[in-house]
SEZAZA-346814 format. One record per residue (C-alpha): x, y, z; residue in three letters. Coordinates in nm, 3 decimals. Each point is the difference from the previous one (the first is absolute). Example, Ala and Ser with C-alpha at 12.3 -4.5 7.8 and 13.67 -1.06 7.14 Angstrom:
2
<site><c1>1.230</c1><c2>-0.450</c2><c3>0.780</c3><res>ALA</res></site>
<site><c1>0.137</c1><c2>0.344</c2><c3>-0.066</c3><res>SER</res></site>
//
This chain:
291
<site><c1>11.575</c1><c2>9.216</c2><c3>8.264</c3><res>MET</res></site>
<site><c1>0.258</c1><c2>0.272</c2><c3>0.051</c3><res>ARG</res></site>
<site><c1>0.079</c1><c2>0.042</c2><c3>0.369</c3><res>ASN</res></site>
<site><c1>0.223</c1><c2>0.301</c2><c3>0.057</c3><res>GLU</res></site>
<site><c1>-0.211</c1><c2>0.222</c2><c3>0.222</c3><res>ARG</res></site>
<site><c1>-0.061</c1><c2>0.066</c2><c3>0.366</c3><res>ARG</res></site>
<site><c1>-0.125</c1><c2>-0.257</c2><c3>0.249</c3><res>GLU</res></site>
<site><c1>-0.295</c1><c2>0.074</c2><c3>0.225</c3><res>SER</res></site>
<site><c1>0.049</c1><c2>0.038</c2><c3>0.375</c3><res>ASP</res></site>
<site><c1>-0.358</c1><c2>-0.117</c2><c3>0.063</c3><res>ASN</res></site>
<site><c1>0.104</c1><c2>-0.360</c2><c3>0.047</c3><res>VAL</res></site>
<site><c1>-0.005</c1><c2>-0.229</c2><c3>0.304</c3><res>GLU</res></site>
<site><c1>0.242</c1><c2>-0.283</c2><c3>-0.063</c3><res>ASP</res></site>
<site><c1>-0.109</c1><c2>-0.281</c2><c3>0.233</c3><res>ARG</res></site>
<site><c1>0.171</c1><c2>-0.279</c2><c3>-0.189</c3><res>ARG</res></site>
<site><c1>0.250</c1><c2>-0.062</c2><c3>0.279</c3><res>SER</res></site>
<site><c1>-0.264</c1><c2>-0.012</c2><c3>0.274</c3><res>SER</res></site>
<site><c1>-0.282</c1><c2>-0.204</c2><c3>-0.158</c3><res>THR</res></site>
<site><c1>-0.057</c1><c2>-0.352</c2><c3>-0.122</c3><res>GLY</res></site>
<site><c1>0.213</c1><c2>-0.297</c2><c3>0.089</c3><res>GLY</res></site>
<site><c1>0.361</c1><c2>-0.071</c2><c3>-0.095</c3><res>GLY</res></site>
<site><c1>0.222</c1><c2>0.195</c2><c3>0.238</c3><res>GLY</res></site>
<site><c1>-0.292</c1><c2>0.177</c2><c3>0.166</c3><res>ASN</res></site>
<site><c1>-0.133</c1><c2>-0.220</c2><c3>0.282</c3><res>ILE</res></site>
<site><c1>-0.019</c1><c2>0.216</c2><c3>0.312</c3><res>SER</res></site>
<site><c1>0.147</c1><c2>-0.093</c2><c3>0.337</c3><res>MET</res></site>
<site><c1>-0.348</c1><c2>0.017</c2><c3>0.150</c3><res>GLY</res></site>
<site><c1>-0.126</c1><c2>-0.256</c2><c3>-0.248</c3><res>THR</res></site>
<site><c1>0.294</c1><c2>-0.228</c2><c3>0.074</c3><res>MET</res></site>
<site><c1>-0.065</c1><c2>0.018</c2><c3>0.374</c3><res>MET</res></site>
<site><c1>-0.371</c1><c2>-0.070</c2><c3>-0.045</c3><res>ALA</res></site>
<site><c1>0.081</c1><c2>-0.308</c2><c3>-0.207</c3><res>LEU</res></site>
<site><c1>0.272</c1><c2>-0.129</c2><c3>0.236</c3><res>ALA</res></site>
<site><c1>-0.225</c1><c2>-0.266</c2><c3>0.162</c3><res>PRO</res></site>
<site><c1>-0.091</c1><c2>-0.134</c2><c3>-0.342</c3><res>LEU</res></site>
<site><c1>0.365</c1><c2>-0.017</c2><c3>-0.103</c3><res>PHE</res></site>
<site><c1>0.083</c1><c2>-0.196</c2><c3>0.314</c3><res>ARG</res></site>
<site><c1>-0.268</c1><c2>-0.256</c2><c3>-0.088</c3><res>ARG</res></site>
<site><c1>0.126</c1><c2>-0.026</c2><c3>-0.355</c3><res>LEU</res></site>
<site><c1>0.353</c1><c2>-0.066</c2><c3>0.124</c3><res>LEU</res></site>
<site><c1>-0.132</c1><c2>-0.303</c2><c3>0.188</c3><res>GLY</res></site>
<site><c1>-0.082</c1><c2>-0.205</c2><c3>-0.310</c3><res>SER</res></site>
<site><c1>0.159</c1><c2>-0.100</c2><c3>-0.326</c3><res>LYS</res></site>
<site><c1>-0.293</c1><c2>0.142</c2><c3>-0.194</c3><res>PHE</res></site>
<site><c1>0.039</c1><c2>0.328</c2><c3>0.186</c3><res>GLY</res></site>
<site><c1>0.365</c1><c2>0.021</c2><c3>-0.103</c3><res>TRP</res></site>
<site><c1>-0.108</c1><c2>-0.048</c2><c3>-0.361</c3><res>ILE</res></site>
<site><c1>-0.248</c1><c2>0.287</c2><c3>0.029</c3><res>ILE</res></site>
<site><c1>0.267</c1><c2>0.224</c2><c3>0.152</c3><res>ILE</res></site>
<site><c1>0.249</c1><c2>-0.092</c2><c3>-0.275</c3><res>ALA</res></site>
<site><c1>-0.253</c1><c2>0.076</c2><c3>-0.273</c3><res>VAL</res></site>
<site><c1>-0.085</c1><c2>0.326</c2><c3>0.177</c3><res>GLY</res></site>
<site><c1>0.365</c1><c2>0.106</c2><c3>0.010</c3><res>VAL</res></site>
<site><c1>0.038</c1><c2>-0.073</c2><c3>-0.371</c3><res>ILE</res></site>
<site><c1>-0.316</c1><c2>0.199</c2><c3>-0.075</c3><res>ALA</res></site>
<site><c1>0.124</c1><c2>0.288</c2><c3>0.215</c3><res>TYR</res></site>
<site><c1>0.338</c1><c2>0.014</c2><c3>-0.172</c3><res>LEU</res></site>
<site><c1>-0.169</c1><c2>0.002</c2><c3>-0.339</c3><res>ASN</res></site>
<site><c1>-0.228</c1><c2>0.287</c2><c3>0.087</c3><res>GLY</res></site>
<site><c1>-0.323</c1><c2>-0.183</c2><c3>0.083</c3><res>TYR</res></site>
<site><c1>-0.216</c1><c2>0.028</c2><c3>0.309</c3><res>ASN</res></site>
<site><c1>0.085</c1><c2>-0.313</c2><c3>0.208</c3><res>PRO</res></site>
<site><c1>-0.291</c1><c2>0.066</c2><c3>0.238</c3><res>LEU</res></site>
<site><c1>-0.230</c1><c2>-0.117</c2><c3>-0.279</c3><res>ALA</res></site>
<site><c1>0.108</c1><c2>-0.353</c2><c3>0.089</c3><res>LEU</res></site>
<site><c1>-0.179</c1><c2>0.033</c2><c3>0.335</c3><res>ILE</res></site>
<site><c1>-0.289</c1><c2>0.215</c2><c3>-0.115</c3><res>GLY</res></site>
<site><c1>0.165</c1><c2>0.335</c2><c3>0.062</c3><res>GLY</res></site>
<site><c1>-0.049</c1><c2>0.153</c2><c3>-0.343</c3><res>GLY</res></site>
<site><c1>0.011</c1><c2>-0.066</c2><c3>-0.375</c3><res>PRO</res></site>
<site><c1>0.290</c1><c2>-0.192</c2><c3>-0.148</c3><res>MET</res></site>
<site><c1>0.095</c1><c2>0.280</c2><c3>-0.235</c3><res>THR</res></site>
<site><c1>0.339</c1><c2>0.136</c2><c3>-0.091</c3><res>ARG</res></site>
<site><c1>0.052</c1><c2>0.309</c2><c3>0.213</c3><res>THR</res></site>
<site><c1>0.363</c1><c2>0.080</c2><c3>-0.071</c3><res>ALA</res></site>
<site><c1>0.119</c1><c2>0.059</c2><c3>-0.356</c3><res>PRO</res></site>
<site><c1>0.208</c1><c2>-0.259</c2><c3>-0.175</c3><res>ALA</res></site>
<site><c1>0.209</c1><c2>0.285</c2><c3>-0.142</c3><res>ASP</res></site>
<site><c1>0.029</c1><c2>0.290</c2><c3>0.244</c3><res>LYS</res></site>
<site><c1>0.182</c1><c2>0.223</c2><c3>-0.249</c3><res>ALA</res></site>
<site><c1>-0.285</c1><c2>-0.046</c2><c3>-0.249</c3><res>LYS</res></site>
<site><c1>-0.254</c1><c2>0.065</c2><c3>0.276</c3><res>ASP</res></site>
<site><c1>0.175</c1><c2>0.321</c2><c3>0.100</c3><res>ASP</res></site>
<site><c1>0.012</c1><c2>0.111</c2><c3>-0.363</c3><res>GLN</res></site>
<site><c1>-0.375</c1><c2>-0.058</c2><c3>-0.036</c3><res>GLU</res></site>
<site><c1>-0.060</c1><c2>0.198</c2><c3>0.318</c3><res>ALA</res></site>
<site><c1>0.208</c1><c2>0.285</c2><c3>-0.141</c3><res>LYS</res></site>
<site><c1>-0.197</c1><c2>-0.015</c2><c3>-0.324</c3><res>PHE</res></site>
<site><c1>-0.332</c1><c2>0.011</c2><c3>0.186</c3><res>MET</res></site>
<site><c1>0.115</c1><c2>0.311</c2><c3>0.188</c3><res>LYS</res></site>
<site><c1>0.078</c1><c2>0.163</c2><c3>-0.334</c3><res>SER</res></site>
<site><c1>-0.337</c1><c2>-0.096</c2><c3>-0.151</c3><res>VAL</res></site>
<site><c1>-0.175</c1><c2>0.132</c2><c3>0.312</c3><res>LEU</res></site>
<site><c1>0.184</c1><c2>0.330</c2><c3>-0.044</c3><res>ALA</res></site>
<site><c1>-0.119</c1><c2>0.015</c2><c3>-0.361</c3><res>ASP</res></site>
<site><c1>-0.361</c1><c2>-0.053</c2><c3>0.108</c3><res>THR</res></site>
<site><c1>0.035</c1><c2>0.276</c2><c3>0.258</c3><res>GLU</res></site>
<site><c1>0.141</c1><c2>0.247</c2><c3>-0.253</c3><res>ASP</res></site>
<site><c1>-0.266</c1><c2>-0.079</c2><c3>-0.261</c3><res>VAL</res></site>
<site><c1>-0.304</c1><c2>0.002</c2><c3>0.228</c3><res>TRP</res></site>
<site><c1>0.113</c1><c2>0.314</c2><c3>0.183</c3><res>ARG</res></site>
<site><c1>0.005</c1><c2>0.174</c2><c3>-0.337</c3><res>GLU</res></site>
<site><c1>-0.317</c1><c2>-0.128</c2><c3>-0.166</c3><res>ILE</res></site>
<site><c1>-0.249</c1><c2>-0.061</c2><c3>0.282</c3><res>LEU</res></site>
<site><c1>-0.046</c1><c2>0.372</c2><c3>0.083</c3><res>PRO</res></site>
<site><c1>-0.123</c1><c2>0.045</c2><c3>-0.358</c3><res>LYS</res></site>
<site><c1>-0.302</c1><c2>-0.208</c2><c3>0.104</c3><res>TYR</res></site>
<site><c1>-0.056</c1><c2>0.196</c2><c3>0.320</c3><res>GLY</res></site>
<site><c1>0.185</c1><c2>-0.226</c2><c3>0.246</c3><res>TYR</res></site>
<site><c1>0.322</c1><c2>0.029</c2><c3>0.194</c3><res>ARG</res></site>
<site><c1>0.223</c1><c2>-0.305</c2><c3>-0.008</c3><res>TYR</res></site>
<site><c1>0.130</c1><c2>-0.126</c2><c3>0.334</c3><res>SER</res></site>
<site><c1>0.270</c1><c2>-0.265</c2><c3>-0.003</c3><res>ASP</res></site>
<site><c1>-0.060</c1><c2>-0.363</c2><c3>0.081</c3><res>SER</res></site>
<site><c1>0.257</c1><c2>-0.214</c2><c3>0.181</c3><res>THR</res></site>
<site><c1>0.139</c1><c2>-0.320</c2><c3>-0.147</c3><res>LEU</res></site>
<site><c1>0.058</c1><c2>-0.282</c2><c3>0.250</c3><res>VAL</res></site>
<site><c1>0.247</c1><c2>-0.262</c2><c3>-0.123</c3><res>LEU</res></site>
<site><c1>-0.008</c1><c2>-0.325</c2><c3>0.196</c3><res>TYR</res></site>
<site><c1>0.071</c1><c2>-0.370</c2><c3>-0.018</c3><res>ARG</res></site>
<site><c1>-0.244</c1><c2>-0.266</c2><c3>0.108</c3><res>GLY</res></site>
<site><c1>-0.231</c1><c2>0.171</c2><c3>0.247</c3><res>ASN</res></site>
<site><c1>-0.058</c1><c2>0.343</c2><c3>0.153</c3><res>THR</res></site>
<site><c1>-0.277</c1><c2>0.215</c2><c3>0.142</c3><res>ARG</res></site>
<site><c1>-0.200</c1><c2>0.264</c2><c3>-0.183</c3><res>SER</res></site>
<site><c1>-0.266</c1><c2>0.248</c2><c3>0.103</c3><res>GLY</res></site>
<site><c1>-0.244</c1><c2>-0.239</c2><c3>-0.167</c3><res>CYS</res></site>
<site><c1>0.118</c1><c2>-0.307</c2><c3>0.193</c3><res>GLY</res></site>
<site><c1>0.262</c1><c2>-0.263</c2><c3>-0.067</c3><res>GLY</res></site>
<site><c1>0.195</c1><c2>-0.003</c2><c3>-0.324</c3><res>ALA</res></site>
<site><c1>0.160</c1><c2>-0.309</c2><c3>-0.148</c3><res>SER</res></site>
<site><c1>0.177</c1><c2>-0.099</c2><c3>-0.317</c3><res>ALA</res></site>
<site><c1>-0.304</c1><c2>-0.202</c2><c3>-0.110</c3><res>GLN</res></site>
<site><c1>-0.214</c1><c2>0.314</c2><c3>-0.012</c3><res>MET</res></site>
<site><c1>0.206</c1><c2>0.167</c2><c3>-0.269</c3><res>GLY</res></site>
<site><c1>0.057</c1><c2>0.377</c2><c3>-0.014</c3><res>PRO</res></site>
<site><c1>-0.282</c1><c2>0.213</c2><c3>0.138</c3><res>PHE</res></site>
<site><c1>-0.092</c1><c2>0.354</c2><c3>0.105</c3><res>TYR</res></site>
<site><c1>-0.141</c1><c2>0.065</c2><c3>0.346</c3><res>CYS</res></site>
<site><c1>-0.216</c1><c2>0.314</c2><c3>0.010</c3><res>PRO</res></site>
<site><c1>0.002</c1><c2>0.004</c2><c3>0.381</c3><res>LEU</res></site>
<site><c1>0.371</c1><c2>0.080</c2><c3>0.021</c3><res>ASP</res></site>
<site><c1>0.054</c1><c2>0.123</c2><c3>-0.359</c3><res>LYS</res></site>
<site><c1>0.274</c1><c2>-0.256</c2><c3>-0.063</c3><res>LYS</res></site>
<site><c1>0.082</c1><c2>-0.248</c2><c3>-0.275</c3><res>VAL</res></site>
<site><c1>0.122</c1><c2>-0.340</c2><c3>0.122</c3><res>TYR</res></site>
<site><c1>0.232</c1><c2>-0.199</c2><c3>-0.224</c3><res>LEU</res></site>
<site><c1>0.186</c1><c2>-0.325</c2><c3>0.058</c3><res>ASP</res></site>
<site><c1>0.272</c1><c2>0.005</c2><c3>-0.264</c3><res>LEU</res></site>
<site><c1>-0.038</c1><c2>-0.375</c2><c3>-0.039</c3><res>GLY</res></site>
<site><c1>-0.313</c1><c2>0.081</c2><c3>-0.200</c3><res>PHE</res></site>
<site><c1>0.220</c1><c2>0.097</c2><c3>-0.292</c3><res>PHE</res></site>
<site><c1>0.154</c1><c2>-0.347</c2><c3>-0.005</c3><res>ASP</res></site>
<site><c1>-0.351</c1><c2>-0.140</c2><c3>-0.020</c3><res>GLU</res></site>
<site><c1>-0.091</c1><c2>0.247</c2><c3>-0.273</c3><res>LEU</res></site>
<site><c1>0.299</c1><c2>-0.101</c2><c3>-0.209</c3><res>ALA</res></site>
<site><c1>0.008</c1><c2>-0.375</c2><c3>0.059</c3><res>LYS</res></site>
<site><c1>-0.362</c1><c2>-0.107</c2><c3>0.057</c3><res>ARG</res></site>
<site><c1>-0.174</c1><c2>0.263</c2><c3>-0.210</c3><res>HIS</res></site>
<site><c1>0.262</c1><c2>0.050</c2><c3>-0.274</c3><res>ASN</res></site>
<site><c1>0.010</c1><c2>0.377</c2><c3>0.052</c3><res>ALA</res></site>
<site><c1>0.363</c1><c2>0.099</c2><c3>0.064</c3><res>PRO</res></site>
<site><c1>0.156</c1><c2>0.341</c2><c3>-0.048</c3><res>GLY</res></site>
<site><c1>0.055</c1><c2>0.320</c2><c3>0.191</c3><res>ASP</res></site>
<site><c1>-0.296</c1><c2>0.180</c2><c3>-0.154</c3><res>PHE</res></site>
<site><c1>-0.227</c1><c2>-0.287</c2><c3>0.101</c3><res>ALA</res></site>
<site><c1>0.117</c1><c2>0.075</c2><c3>0.354</c3><res>GLN</res></site>
<site><c1>-0.054</c1><c2>0.373</c2><c3>-0.052</c3><res>ALA</res></site>
<site><c1>-0.355</c1><c2>-0.070</c2><c3>-0.120</c3><res>TYR</res></site>
<site><c1>-0.077</c1><c2>-0.193</c2><c3>0.320</c3><res>VAL</res></site>
<site><c1>0.104</c1><c2>0.290</c2><c3>0.222</c3><res>LEU</res></site>
<site><c1>-0.168</c1><c2>0.259</c2><c3>-0.225</c3><res>ALA</res></site>
<site><c1>-0.324</c1><c2>-0.201</c2><c3>0.026</c3><res>HIS</res></site>
<site><c1>0.012</c1><c2>0.009</c2><c3>0.381</c3><res>GLU</res></site>
<site><c1>0.075</c1><c2>0.373</c2><c3>-0.004</c3><res>ILE</res></site>
<site><c1>-0.302</c1><c2>0.025</c2><c3>-0.229</c3><res>GLY</res></site>
<site><c1>-0.204</c1><c2>-0.121</c2><c3>0.297</c3><res>HIS</res></site>
<site><c1>0.156</c1><c2>0.276</c2><c3>0.209</c3><res>HIS</res></site>
<site><c1>-0.116</c1><c2>0.253</c2><c3>-0.259</c3><res>VAL</res></site>
<site><c1>-0.348</c1><c2>-0.152</c2><c3>0.019</c3><res>GLN</res></site>
<site><c1>0.017</c1><c2>0.048</c2><c3>0.376</c3><res>ASP</res></site>
<site><c1>0.095</c1><c2>0.365</c2><c3>-0.038</c3><res>ILE</res></site>
<site><c1>-0.281</c1><c2>0.081</c2><c3>-0.241</c3><res>VAL</res></site>
<site><c1>-0.256</c1><c2>-0.185</c2><c3>0.212</c3><res>GLY</res></site>
<site><c1>-0.072</c1><c2>-0.297</c2><c3>-0.226</c3><res>THR</res></site>
<site><c1>0.101</c1><c2>-0.265</c2><c3>0.251</c3><res>LEU</res></site>
<site><c1>-0.219</c1><c2>0.142</c2><c3>0.272</c3><res>GLY</res></site>
<site><c1>-0.306</c1><c2>0.010</c2><c3>-0.223</c3><res>LYS</res></site>
<site><c1>0.060</c1><c2>-0.355</c2><c3>-0.121</c3><res>VAL</res></site>
<site><c1>0.046</c1><c2>-0.133</c2><c3>0.352</c3><res>GLN</res></site>
<site><c1>-0.328</c1><c2>0.161</c2><c3>0.109</c3><res>ASN</res></site>
<site><c1>-0.175</c1><c2>-0.162</c2><c3>-0.296</c3><res>PHE</res></site>
<site><c1>0.151</c1><c2>-0.340</c2><c3>0.068</c3><res>GLN</res></site>
<site><c1>-0.112</c1><c2>-0.001</c2><c3>0.364</c3><res>LYS</res></site>
<site><c1>-0.364</c1><c2>-0.024</c2><c3>-0.107</c3><res>LYS</res></site>
<site><c1>0.042</c1><c2>-0.214</c2><c3>-0.313</c3><res>SER</res></site>
<site><c1>-0.018</c1><c2>-0.367</c2><c3>-0.092</c3><res>ARG</res></site>
<site><c1>0.319</c1><c2>-0.194</c2><c3>-0.064</c3><res>GLU</res></site>
<site><c1>-0.041</c1><c2>0.012</c2><c3>-0.378</c3><res>SER</res></site>
<site><c1>-0.046</c1><c2>0.377</c2><c3>0.014</c3><res>GLU</res></site>
<site><c1>0.300</c1><c2>0.037</c2><c3>0.230</c3><res>VAL</res></site>
<site><c1>0.216</c1><c2>-0.197</c2><c3>-0.245</c3><res>ASN</res></site>
<site><c1>-0.122</c1><c2>0.195</c2><c3>-0.302</c3><res>ALA</res></site>
<site><c1>0.072</c1><c2>0.330</c2><c3>0.171</c3><res>MET</res></site>
<site><c1>0.344</c1><c2>-0.120</c2><c3>0.107</c3><res>GLN</res></site>
<site><c1>0.080</c1><c2>-0.085</c2><c3>-0.362</c3><res>VAL</res></site>
<site><c1>-0.077</c1><c2>0.360</c2><c3>-0.095</c3><res>ARG</res></site>
<site><c1>0.232</c1><c2>0.121</c2><c3>0.276</c3><res>VAL</res></site>
<site><c1>0.285</c1><c2>-0.221</c2><c3>-0.118</c3><res>GLU</res></site>
<site><c1>-0.041</c1><c2>0.085</c2><c3>-0.367</c3><res>LEU</res></site>
<site><c1>0.006</c1><c2>0.369</c2><c3>0.083</c3><res>GLN</res></site>
<site><c1>0.326</c1><c2>-0.053</c2><c3>0.191</c3><res>ALA</res></site>
<site><c1>0.136</c1><c2>-0.170</c2><c3>-0.313</c3><res>ASP</res></site>
<site><c1>-0.107</c1><c2>0.303</c2><c3>-0.203</c3><res>CYS</res></site>
<site><c1>0.162</c1><c2>0.236</c2><c3>0.250</c3><res>TYR</res></site>
<site><c1>0.323</c1><c2>-0.196</c2><c3>-0.027</c3><res>SER</res></site>
<site><c1>-0.018</c1><c2>0.059</c2><c3>-0.375</c3><res>GLY</res></site>
<site><c1>-0.056</c1><c2>0.374</c2><c3>0.061</c3><res>VAL</res></site>
<site><c1>0.310</c1><c2>0.000</c2><c3>0.218</c3><res>TRP</res></site>
<site><c1>0.206</c1><c2>-0.177</c2><c3>-0.268</c3><res>ALA</res></site>
<site><c1>-0.117</c1><c2>0.256</c2><c3>-0.260</c3><res>HIS</res></site>
<site><c1>0.116</c1><c2>0.297</c2><c3>0.205</c3><res>HIS</res></site>
<site><c1>0.313</c1><c2>-0.168</c2><c3>0.135</c3><res>ALA</res></site>
<site><c1>0.110</c1><c2>-0.064</c2><c3>-0.358</c3><res>GLN</res></site>
<site><c1>-0.063</c1><c2>0.363</c2><c3>-0.099</c3><res>LYS</res></site>
<site><c1>0.182</c1><c2>0.132</c2><c3>0.305</c3><res>ARG</res></site>
<site><c1>0.283</c1><c2>-0.250</c2><c3>0.051</c3><res>PHE</res></site>
<site><c1>0.021</c1><c2>-0.195</c2><c3>-0.327</c3><res>ASN</res></site>
<site><c1>-0.001</c1><c2>-0.320</c2><c3>0.205</c3><res>ILE</res></site>
<site><c1>-0.118</c1><c2>-0.252</c2><c3>-0.257</c3><res>LEU</res></site>
<site><c1>0.219</c1><c2>-0.239</c2><c3>-0.193</c3><res>GLU</res></site>
<site><c1>-0.107</c1><c2>-0.235</c2><c3>-0.281</c3><res>PRO</res></site>
<site><c1>-0.221</c1><c2>-0.276</c2><c3>0.140</c3><res>GLY</res></site>
<site><c1>-0.096</c1><c2>0.178</c2><c3>0.323</c3><res>ASP</res></site>
<site><c1>-0.367</c1><c2>0.049</c2><c3>-0.081</c3><res>ILE</res></site>
<site><c1>-0.018</c1><c2>-0.361</c2><c3>-0.116</c3><res>GLU</res></site>
<site><c1>0.137</c1><c2>-0.103</c2><c3>0.340</c3><res>GLU</res></site>
<site><c1>-0.275</c1><c2>0.194</c2><c3>0.176</c3><res>ALA</res></site>
<site><c1>-0.267</c1><c2>-0.150</c2><c3>-0.223</c3><res>LEU</res></site>
<site><c1>0.133</c1><c2>-0.350</c2><c3>0.055</c3><res>GLN</res></site>
<site><c1>-0.008</c1><c2>0.056</c2><c3>0.376</c3><res>ALA</res></site>
<site><c1>-0.355</c1><c2>0.138</c2><c3>-0.015</c3><res>ALA</res></site>
<site><c1>-0.111</c1><c2>-0.292</c2><c3>-0.215</c3><res>SER</res></site>
<site><c1>0.172</c1><c2>-0.270</c2><c3>0.207</c3><res>SER</res></site>
<site><c1>-0.183</c1><c2>0.102</c2><c3>0.319</c3><res>ILE</res></site>
<site><c1>-0.341</c1><c2>0.041</c2><c3>-0.160</c3><res>GLY</res></site>
<site><c1>-0.273</c1><c2>-0.183</c2><c3>0.190</c3><res>ASP</res></site>
<site><c1>-0.084</c1><c2>-0.229</c2><c3>-0.291</c3><res>ASP</res></site>
<site><c1>0.363</c1><c2>-0.107</c2><c3>-0.039</c3><res>VAL</res></site>
<site><c1>0.047</c1><c2>-0.063</c2><c3>0.373</c3><res>LEU</res></site>
<site><c1>-0.329</c1><c2>-0.189</c2><c3>0.032</c3><res>GLN</res></site>
<site><c1>0.079</c1><c2>-0.217</c2><c3>-0.299</c3><res>LYS</res></site>
<site><c1>0.335</c1><c2>-0.092</c2><c3>0.154</c3><res>LYS</res></site>
<site><c1>-0.132</c1><c2>-0.068</c2><c3>0.349</c3><res>SER</res></site>
<site><c1>-0.334</c1><c2>-0.170</c2><c3>-0.067</c3><res>GLN</res></site>
<site><c1>-0.011</c1><c2>-0.077</c2><c3>-0.370</c3><res>GLY</res></site>
<site><c1>-0.300</c1><c2>0.220</c2><c3>-0.082</c3><res>TYR</res></site>
<site><c1>-0.104</c1><c2>0.366</c2><c3>0.010</c3><res>VAL</res></site>
<site><c1>-0.269</c1><c2>0.160</c2><c3>0.217</c3><res>ARG</res></site>
<site><c1>-0.051</c1><c2>0.363</c2><c3>-0.107</c3><res>PRO</res></site>
<site><c1>-0.234</c1><c2>0.067</c2><c3>0.294</c3><res>ASP</res></site>
<site><c1>0.292</c1><c2>-0.072</c2><c3>0.232</c3><res>ALA</res></site>
<site><c1>0.235</c1><c2>0.246</c2><c3>-0.172</c3><res>PHE</res></site>
<site><c1>0.151</c1><c2>0.263</c2><c3>0.232</c3><res>THR</res></site>
<site><c1>0.264</c1><c2>0.157</c2><c3>-0.225</c3><res>HIS</res></site>
<site><c1>-0.123</c1><c2>-0.047</c2><c3>-0.356</c3><res>GLY</res></site>
<site><c1>0.090</c1><c2>-0.224</c2><c3>-0.289</c3><res>SER</res></site>
<site><c1>0.336</c1><c2>0.004</c2><c3>-0.174</c3><res>ALA</res></site>
<site><c1>-0.151</c1><c2>0.186</c2><c3>-0.296</c3><res>ALA</res></site>
<site><c1>-0.165</c1><c2>0.259</c2><c3>0.223</c3><res>GLN</res></site>
<site><c1>0.314</c1><c2>0.068</c2><c3>0.198</c3><res>ARG</res></site>
<site><c1>0.204</c1><c2>0.053</c2><c3>-0.314</c3><res>LYS</res></site>
<site><c1>-0.272</c1><c2>0.215</c2><c3>-0.156</c3><res>GLU</res></site>
<site><c1>-0.022</c1><c2>0.241</c2><c3>0.294</c3><res>TRP</res></site>
<site><c1>0.377</c1><c2>0.033</c2><c3>0.039</c3><res>PHE</res></site>
<site><c1>0.024</c1><c2>0.090</c2><c3>-0.368</c3><res>VAL</res></site>
<site><c1>-0.281</c1><c2>0.255</c2><c3>0.033</c3><res>ARG</res></site>
<site><c1>0.186</c1><c2>0.176</c2><c3>0.276</c3><res>GLY</res></site>
<site><c1>0.333</c1><c2>-0.017</c2><c3>-0.177</c3><res>PHE</res></site>
<site><c1>-0.128</c1><c2>0.130</c2><c3>-0.332</c3><res>GLN</res></site>
<site><c1>-0.209</c1><c2>0.284</c2><c3>0.146</c3><res>SER</res></site>
<site><c1>0.195</c1><c2>0.107</c2><c3>0.308</c3><res>GLY</res></site>
<site><c1>-0.338</c1><c2>0.120</c2><c3>0.129</c3><res>ASP</res></site>
<site><c1>-0.178</c1><c2>-0.105</c2><c3>0.320</c3><res>LEU</res></site>
<site><c1>-0.326</c1><c2>0.074</c2><c3>-0.177</c3><res>GLY</res></site>
<site><c1>0.064</c1><c2>-0.296</c2><c3>-0.228</c3><res>ALA</res></site>
<site><c1>0.006</c1><c2>-0.231</c2><c3>0.302</c3><res>CYS</res></site>
<site><c1>-0.365</c1><c2>0.008</c2><c3>0.102</c3><res>ASP</res></site>
<site><c1>-0.064</c1><c2>-0.371</c2><c3>0.040</c3><res>THR</res></site>
<site><c1>-0.323</c1><c2>0.068</c2><c3>0.190</c3><res>PHE</res></site>
<site><c1>-0.208</c1><c2>0.117</c2><c3>-0.297</c3><res>LYS</res></site>
//
């Protein structure tokens, strides 16, 4: 994906103030001081401290050893690469802003910008706590997208979906939720889900997610026309990403079988299909997943 355009200013970079490695506050240290003193009084305690120091220096949350959080990598193994990905996300966000500001008024809506929150490990959102395990998400209460850049490592290594346009697709999908918020879709769905059974809630959520996939395709269509952003293989990267995080694929990996009634995002085939619909048409009207 060609990346030679402006970067958005609607970004909160919390990577240096969230998570673990290098980010344990003085208040936390003081609160844990009695525990540290007890650990220093035994050989086993010294082992725990030594392992914690090693974890800390390698970017992991050492408090996980004593129940203070998940043992996840919170500092990047390659800071230069992490900074480059952050820069790329700012550029993609700018592209989404430029595209949606132009096309959404054609459907009778005014686009208002979302904010992208970049973090590592853990942070707070208007919808509650955010952690790396949750994956990227949009919070309608504060109009922000939350993204731990470590997700892209997972996408590439665990789900075999590398590439910059795979990353762009992820952010465009979350901004698709912001568009749904603007046009009122999310509010209507949430009202429906409050009085529905679990199976109905899941089915409706699948429709929401597939529409966000379609909207990401609409964005890619117009971004290509306006900025000529695509390079050979980019769309394939997006489709691979969409497929690799389909509910059927994830369920098969985690539990060995597929339960369609438990889907919340759609199957691999559905996610690819709706992205392609949006990309080929460039029309929000082609993204009605609720029919």
